[in-house]
C-alpha positions as CSV (number, residue, x, y, z in Angstrom):
1,M,-8.6,3.6,15.5
2,A,-6.3,4.6,12.6
3,D,-6.1,2.5,9.6
4,K,-3.2,0.0,9.6
5,I,-0.3,0.4,7.3
6,P,-0.2,-2.2,4.5
7,S,2.9,-4.2,3.9
8,G,5.0,-3.8,0.7
9,R,3.6,-7.0,-0.6
10,M,0.0,-5.7,-0.1
11,I,0.9,-2.5,-1.9
12,R,2.4,-4.4,-4.9
13,A,-0.7,-6.8,-5.0
14,A,-3.1,-3.8,-4.9
15,R,-1.3,-2.1,-7.7
16,G,-1.4,-5.4,-9.7
17,L,-5.1,-5.8,-9.0
18,L,-5.7,-2.3,-10.4
19,G,-3.3,-2.7,-13.3
20,M,-1.5,0.3,-12.1
21,E,2.2,1.1,-12.8
22,Q,4.6,2.2,-10.1
23,R,5.0,5.6,-11.7
24,D,1.2,6.2,-11.7
25,L,0.9,5.3,-8.0
26,A,3.9,7.5,-7.2
27,S,2.4,10.4,-9.1
28,E,-1.0,10.2,-7.3
29,A,0.7,9.8,-3.9
30,G,3.1,12.7,-4.5
31,V,6.3,10.6,-4.2
32,D,9.1,9.4,-6.6
33,R,8.6,6.1,-8.4
34,R,11.7,4.8,-6.7
35,T,10.0,5.3,-3.4
36,I,7.2,3.0,-4.4
37,A,9.7,0.4,-5.5
38,R,11.4,0.6,-2.1
39,L,8.1,0.4,-0.2
40,E,7.2,-2.7,-2.2
41,A,10.6,-4.3,-1.4
42,E,10.5,-3.6,2.3
43,T,9.7,-6.5,4.7
44,D,9.8,-4.7,8.1
45,P,7.0,-2.3,9.3
46,P,8.1,1.3,9.0
47,S,9.2,3.1,12.2
48,N,10.5,6.4,10.8
49,P,7.7,9.1,10.8
50,L,8.4,10.2,7.2
51,R,8.3,6.6,6.0
52,I,5.0,6.0,7.9
53,W,3.5,9.1,6.3
54,T,4.6,7.8,2.9
55,Y,2.9,4.4,3.5
56,E,-0.2,6.3,4.6
57,Q,-0.3,8.4,1.4
58,V,0.1,5.3,-0.8
59,R,-2.6,3.4,1.3
60,D,-5.0,6.3,0.9
61,V,-4.6,6.5,-2.9
62,L,-5.2,2.8,-3.2
63,K,-8.2,2.9,-0.9
64,K,-9.7,5.7,-3.0
65,R,-9.4,3.5,-6.0
66,G,-11.4,0.8,-4.3
67,I,-8.8,-1.4,-2.6
68,M,-9.5,-3.1,0.7
69,F,-6.4,-4.2,2.7
70,L,-6.9,-7.5,4.5
71,H,-4.6,-7.6,7.4
72,P,-3.8,-11.0,8.8
73,N,-5.9,-12.4,11.6
74,K,-6.9,-15.8,13.0
75,S,-9.1,-16.6,10.0
76,H,-6.9,-15.4,7.0
77,G,-3.5,-14.1,6.0
78,E,-2.8,-10.7,4.5
79,G,-4.3,-9.8,1.1
80,V,-6.1,-7.2,-0.9
81,A,-9.5,-7.1,-2.5
82,L,-11.6,-4.7,-4.6
83,K,-14.6,-3.2,-2.9
84,N,-18.0,-4.1,-4.4
């Protein structure tokens, strides 16, 4: 199963946990800083294939830096954590 796409709130929280600026995440993901700002502000899941690809790029950069995305389920809400 493919990894789920994190919400904008999760991306913002992950960046904060890492002490990472929007411009740094954008550079590593190969997108413009304004794109990161838009992703973080979005509340609806993406449906456009290009937007989905962008979320995947950002997710993968953050995962490489040690972020685990905690998607909501019956036992907890959404969140992020650093891998041990």
